[in-house]
C-alpha positions, 0 to 999 in steps of 0.5 A, a space after each residue: 158918290 165917292 166925293 163924299 169921302 173927302 174931308 171939306 174944312 167947313 169952319 172957314 168956308 161958306 156954303 157956296 165954297 163947299 159946293 164948289 169943293 164938291 163939284 171939283 171932287 166930282 170932275 176929278 173923280 169923272 176925269 180919272 175914270 174917263 182916262 181909265 176908259 180910254 186905255 181900256 178902249 184902246 186896249 180892246 181895239 188894239 190901238 197903238 200906244 202912240 194913239 193912247 198918249 195922244 188921246 190922253 193928251 187931248 183929254 188933258 188939254 181939254 180938261 185944263 181949258 175947262 178948269 182954267 175957265 171954271 176958276 176964272 168964272 168963280 174968280 169974276 163972280 167973287 167966290 174966290 
């Protein structure tokens, strides 16, 4: 996948940290493409601009909650 093209500093991180970076890049990659798909589907369905904005805002909220939860779990486990 495209996530391997990013440079991950390996000299200061353990294998677990490297895997977390890889998952983070993967989720960011998927998130960007989902936003593109939302706009494309709304364009095909000729949805009003307010619907596109509301859909992307709702998606941003869900992803923000997901990342906050993910980092809170990683912090509680002791990875950060």
